[in-house]
Structures are given as C-alpha cells and as structure tokens.
N, C-alpha and C positions, 0 to 999 in steps of 0.2 A: 504494500500500500504506500503510495507516494502522495504528497500534497504540496500545494504552493504555500507561500508564507502566509497568505490570508487565511488559508484553511488551518494551518498550524496555529495561528493566532486565535481563531474561533474554537479550535479543539482544546486549547489550553487556557483560554481566557486571558491571553497575554497580548498587549498591544504590539503591532508590527514593529514600531520603533524600538520597543524594549527587546524584541527578539534580535533585531539588527545590532543593538547595543551589546547584548550578550555575546553575539558572534564576534564583534570587534574586540571585546574584552577577553575572548578565548574561553568563555564558559560553555559555548556551544560550538561544535565542530562546524566548519564551513560546509554547507550542503553541496551536493552535486548540482550541476547546471544542466537543464534540459536543452534540447536543440534550439529552442527559442530564447535561451539564456536566462530563463526563469530559474530561481532556486527551487530545488526539489528536496523535500524533507520526508523522512521516514519515521517508523516507530521508535527508533533509537533517539531521534531528536525530541519526540514527544516525551519520552521517558526522562531524558536528561533535563529538558526544560521544566518538567514537573518537579524534579528534584531541586533544581535551582530555585524555582518559585517557592517551594516548601521551605527551603533554607532562608530565603528572603522574608517569608512570613514569620520565621522565628527570629527575625531581625539580625541575621548574620550579615557581615560585610562581604563584599565581593572577594576580598583576599581570603577570608575564612572559607568561603565556598570553594575557591580554587584549591585550597588544601584538601578539603573533603573530596572534591572531584579527583584529585591526584590519587588518593587512596581508593576511591571507588573504582578507578581505572586500573589499579594494581591490587587485585583482591588477595594476592599472596603476601602482601606487605603486612607488617604488624601495625596495629592501630594505636599505639601509645600516643602519638602526636594528635590523633583525633580526640582521644580522651582528654589530653591537656588542653586542646583548643576548646572543647566544650566546657571544661571546668573554668577556663578564663572567660568564656562568653557568659556563663552563669554568674560569674563575679561582676561582669559589666551590667548585667540585667539587675542584679541585686543592688548595685550602686545607683542605677537609674531609678529603681523603686524608692530608695531612700530619698533621692532628690525630688521625685514626684510627690512623696508624702510631705516633704518640707514645703514644696510649692503649694500643695493643697492647704496646708496650715496657714501659709501666708495669705492665700486668697480668701480663706474663711475669715481671717482677722481683718482683711481689707473690707470684706462684705459687711462686717459689723459696724463699719464707719458710717453707714447710711441705712437706717432701719425703715424708712418710708419714702414714698414718692414725694418729691418736692422740686422746686426750681433747681435747675442744674447748677446755678451759682452757689447754692447752699449744700450741694451734694458732698458728703464726707468722703466718698470714694474718690471722686474727681479731685478734691482738695488734697487728699493723702497721696494720690498718684502724682500730682503736680509737685508737691513738696518732696516726695521721695525721688522723683526724676532729677531734681536739682542736686541731690546728694549722691546718687549712684554713679560709679565709674562707667565708662563706656563698655558696651557688651563685648567688644573685641578684647579688652584687657581681662575680662572675666573668663573668656574662653581660651586664654593663652595656654593653660595647662591641659586642655582637652585633647586626648590623643587623636591624631589624624585618622580619618576613616572610621571613627568609632560610631557608636549607635546613637 
C-alpha cells in the first residue's frame, strides 16, 4: 500500500508541513518518488510517524526522539540510554509541574485582587499587573538558565 503525502497526513492526523519538517529533521526517512515525482509513502512511514507523534504528545524534544529512533532502528542494542533519557524527561516534567503549581498560586493570588465587576480603572488585577510589570526583569533574563530545546 502506497500513499501520497496528503493521504499520509489524513491517515495520521499530521499536517503536511509537519511531515515535511520531520523529513528535513531526519525523523522520517525520505520517501521514494513516483514517476510523476510525487513522494510515495508506505506502512513503515505511517508507523514511524505515529511513533514520532506519540513521543511529541509526551512532550519529548526532537533530539530525544532521535535517540529513541536510533534504538528503535537497532533492536539488538541495549537500552540503558533510553532508560536514562526517560528518567531525565520525567525530571523535566516534574520540574514543569512545580513551576505550573507556582504559576497557579500566583494567578489565584492575583485573582483575589478584584472580587467584583467594577470600572477597569478600579480593577485590582489590572493595578497589580501594572505595578508588578514595572518591577519584573525582562522575560529574556528570566529564561537565561532555561536549557535549549527543553519543554
């Protein structure tokens, strides 16, 4: 069974541009070309794309997926690096959960600044946001320690 890129996109729920991007990034093998120069995909492409999409749904980076694919393509290799990769990813997720809980707490505190509908000039939320904006360093300086390609 062969299919064109639009059919692969429909079969996997993946936009055509995302499929092309994954090809450029080396996550999907370049497909054969038909006589009319259309890309021709097969079941292996569907399976690999489904694997990549599942990994992305687990919020894995492209680099992490590359490592996983390398082991998937070498079934005789030992999977110690796969285990370590997943442990590290779990750590990143746990850190993000802590950050999101902190964000939720800050938002709830902000929400308490305005308990009723009133003119915007009197809104405690808007006043607090304005006051805090004058005191907060730029977002770029806050992200300086954030690892490249992280989640």
